[in-house]
Steps between C-alpha positions, in 0.01 A plus 500: 500500500573140589217497752256613234620236258475237770145611566414468136635149501290413801176618350552413133425127546153543658413768245590275206306212653200723563513631143521145361199391706310807381581415138417129518176557689375781278200457275688638198772237533245215521306633199823523298581137583147389409528685168824321412348165598194567282718592200715189553189283527367639171833420334494149649147448365561633148848351454516120513711393794782244515525459121827407335719782374446384140125558526556860613755553222255371238218715631672826603850489354840454667518848658170477688560134586829588671334796673220278634755250626721767662204664677352160591174596327476144370464386863345800672346325799827334600726796418708624791375856457134393504550298819690793652213737420254261662723486807521879521122524458456262794740709709337828395146387570598337830666820619195697394276268703735512798504881500128556460336210683568636853354836400196331350429297812551803722263698281241220516505516880468877530172689479662843497256603769739773613436713191427866583139605472600803296665273242169337412391820328777452241353175364322512167216279619366635829170588659372685806179452694329558836381192689233496769697286741796530730852456349567176690170347390556614144852352500375162621208499254722590202762245608243218519357593159846489343586166664177350369604620153831314512717789616761480774442781749685671780350767729710769666376744765694823511526751784567864437783487749671214320664716239190530284325823427164365610346194658307241303491150352693380192360200315775352277417209264673314221401236241656331197834417660527204261605750234843534657517127566450463124822696450689248715331204326577627149865574576542169682352329193772650280765367736345151507458482121861605446626250757291228337643599162854480635431159655340355187729671252849410396665654805535175698616308192747773408627509857597134468711582194663786691564338837436126478734390222230447236551612140292530186535219244560614143583173325291224349448127532299273725355628828651206687849610393475856637740549796381562856607866507219577253232319705289642782394296803144361535489706823536823302241728669382672183520429127297504179598283204379273221524126451413299187375145555421267205220246521613189686807673643593675824669828581638639826716793390356840404681756287528853638562731208758772564609781271844347456412129514300260717497355850366155579258464789476159664143420608412298812288275278490379141209553259388204289275587207249220451283665235479834327157620387447777246186626326478767230265772382402515133767766455770254598568670831513270804171501693615277783824337592550303817743248643434191705811457714640303792724681749775278642641614833879463478540445878208275595414346163136606540304524174233768472277506188383843379339672205646835396309741278538863405398710805471180706849426634611220726689560823747272676756575771453872464558494124224610264489316165330692218409380151697748291489361145578188301769394257635207307648230718726338243271378222652263245470601134579338165592738219550466128717747312311613188724661231423863429819572304549297183830346615373386843423138587235359736590326826338404834595600856361445849535729800363620834357847554753692703746211468833462322533660158583319176772587252377490141687548174289557194584701196671829570623486862511320832214588732399415856140394548354605838164357606318801644126438541209268430153652480213255470230766465538802271199729456553756223297774333379408150301813422585679174829670559565308820832359599427181309327661201549357152789597275488707181412361158795434265292622209521860615697713255665719770783257561679722756190546716560365854805296396670598827200398713415177318634302793314717748156558644247715313399843628259517790140604442208584723299197384381251763744226590451146371677274749597141423721242662753397235661221697847432640813692412871456566723790596874471445811707441773460241828647626788560260874467566518864613241438773220692330162328522173530312176379649255282308146382563353237265149356518457125485188480281392701194259789550237647271564874523181591318565446128425126494862389464645348822851617578774416748597809702873537553569794734829683545627806684840656549447638854277394792314833506398469132185321378534181300494523120359199320599306192186327369573166333201331330389153607436246223214251477679277752522785754879519472769733364636234262354653181649839584842347573495302173403809303774704670758233413376466139518877449870497590572236230583655159388192303159503671460870425575442130247216481240720669561778245462257209172368642375854537599589140323193368178606672520876456621546138261457212650244252400736221734768642833322563691830479368588850646188664863610519422848634269358767753228588771760569269716713366206701846347558642837609213568741516149645876524552460835675229362727709192578798715593722359222542842337540844657279784384801732496865484596462658843173327592490351847178304450546129431168441329123513533272787414756751625743387228226535239417850624864609486529360145193701393639821649836448329379400153147627435404869461272622776215580259492138378577335833143434610392330175824302468479395864151363455611291202811375680302397812255302286782324313692419816189372675434252217863384483513447878188285474692275262791487747255390772360218286847386393600475868189290570568271205855439621349379831256269324195722562234608255519850352265758646206608286481863397214590734437755776627275779827432321540868422451586870777259597729632226439862603600435861791277402643768270462760775671269750792431263544873443484569875740215577788710360446729801479212748824507701544125546556214252244277672181537703464266799152348489366309798380148419426374853525609863447381857393790716626542856353798684648683796367738762680816601441572868586811693610410852522769765566531869378843600517578873431863426162420345308521828692815590392656170139388556503664844650812346228510234231465767652783703530711186130457424406582859735798510385651172135449595558668837686796351250555219166428666555571871495868598666610821273748681537702816234698684515753785209657687577779751225554755491800736229655718308761303484816711246653261250225573254466786641297789783249512344250258598680182817403312688666214633228265771531236562198274791447257542213254820380329543233232815385318327501159214740441220354287127537451452222753700690761281808447190287545643345815574844644144614433368183661717551811388860535139392495556206733731659757406866495142471371588724201311428178687760302861608496583706805598863475849561378736665737629832398 
């Protein structure tokens, strides 16, 4: 019993090894690995890679965000399991090549001339004929014809005493051996591409964090202050990262984005951006952006000028420098806080895009102002219903219609786009004490959205994935927001509201009917107070003022059957009273009152809409840009990719291999020649020909017919053997 167990122990190791080799070198195992790699590549293409966890939470929710992070789906191509699959695919394909290549080369050298003559009758494509020549002469003639046709030929003379049933000549020929070489080329290509992917992927970088004492940096601050353990040597054999260089500045450290932070890659040179060039299409999309740079060698001090464009990289010391995109390089901006809430006060600030934030205190709370972006060119769609379409008319009776979307863009239509550049804009964030931030985008100059009244567009959104919603503030005759601000302030003053009501009564009431004055005075004062936010429509109303307050008042106090007629009257009264408020605010500033004409009415309409919408605006002030000094920056992708040439070679072999396997047919031909005893004399030969092809097609049938005619002088298919 012990001997048997000992024997099992002796043989178990080789059996397990043999089984493992069989598994790894099998076609099914390789196909399974390729399937997993394809699925992972699809995920890596669809799902944005190396994003922050907050972006995944906002887009997919916390559950899926944590799942993506746990499975490393947010960094597929550098995930340990993806690299392990690539490694196993290399091993599997290499073993497959190692097992089959010797057989292939042996098969390419053999003509299989020893095949039995009787076996030829089992082939599907065969022919028989009688030739008027001796077997030896026929063998030499057929062999020469095949050689001239590109075949490789071997002749074998057989004796009856040599173990064969009868004497004769066997002509064995083969062609299309490149088909099997295509198998080797295609499988070698897979190995080379995978090796190139491992070399140019994150494997080498990750290995340095595993074995070389490097670690991912997760903090913030200046690049120069990052410790050495987060920096990779300029001699790093492979990397791919990004570097941002402002105009007039230099950069020599690239950022390698990792799923859990960043690594800093020291470059053997520094990039100085002399000039950034950008040109735009009419749609506002960049048509061309290029960088004129000087590369400074950090060892020799050599300076190499270069121009880098999209698809035209520069190369220096084995590092390719690509034009990836462009960004702001620290533009200086001057902003003026324009009051949107009645209690807010104006003030001026200066800042740098991407620079330190500013603490502001105005009205309701303390806020942090973050300077996010400066856009000099903004091309928007001004077709009817486009993102910048005009707002609704205040004279509409349906006061609740689109109240919620008054700050937002109009619905999309299928009408042609009308594109216009509406000038510079400033993007900023206001962050509250709890750390929550809202994003704003305000345009520097007023824009005519199609109704003849220029407006300032003040954009706002709660989350980065949402579109901006716009508050449209009318520009006065001086092209400023001053008239709107004065009117907003005057509306909040009770004395000004009373004076406006009295002016309206004096103009609207017929002196012959004084009994109407008091009733109209009460209605006008109540409506104006509701609009100004000084009186709630009902006890539990959440709306501060504007048209929403008027609508809630109508719903609470007017029967539904009379609501439309009463609403129309109330809108007309309120419109006239607000016009008096506007003129009173102008008079207090020493300006002439506006005439009651179409132009003044257009300004009043938009101003009233803006005041109503301002109750939904989530900030007390809007930061308007008054001046800026633009500084542009180029974003370069720098890469050292030693596996690139390996991948190119693999792609070339893959093309050759696939072409050989698809378009080259391996063919073999045998012709058995024996003396024909039924003929007259010794110069008559019985010939049997068999043809074999790895892939039977119409072309192979034609070739067989051609060979029969050429070798055996048969114009039609020979008689079938029983």
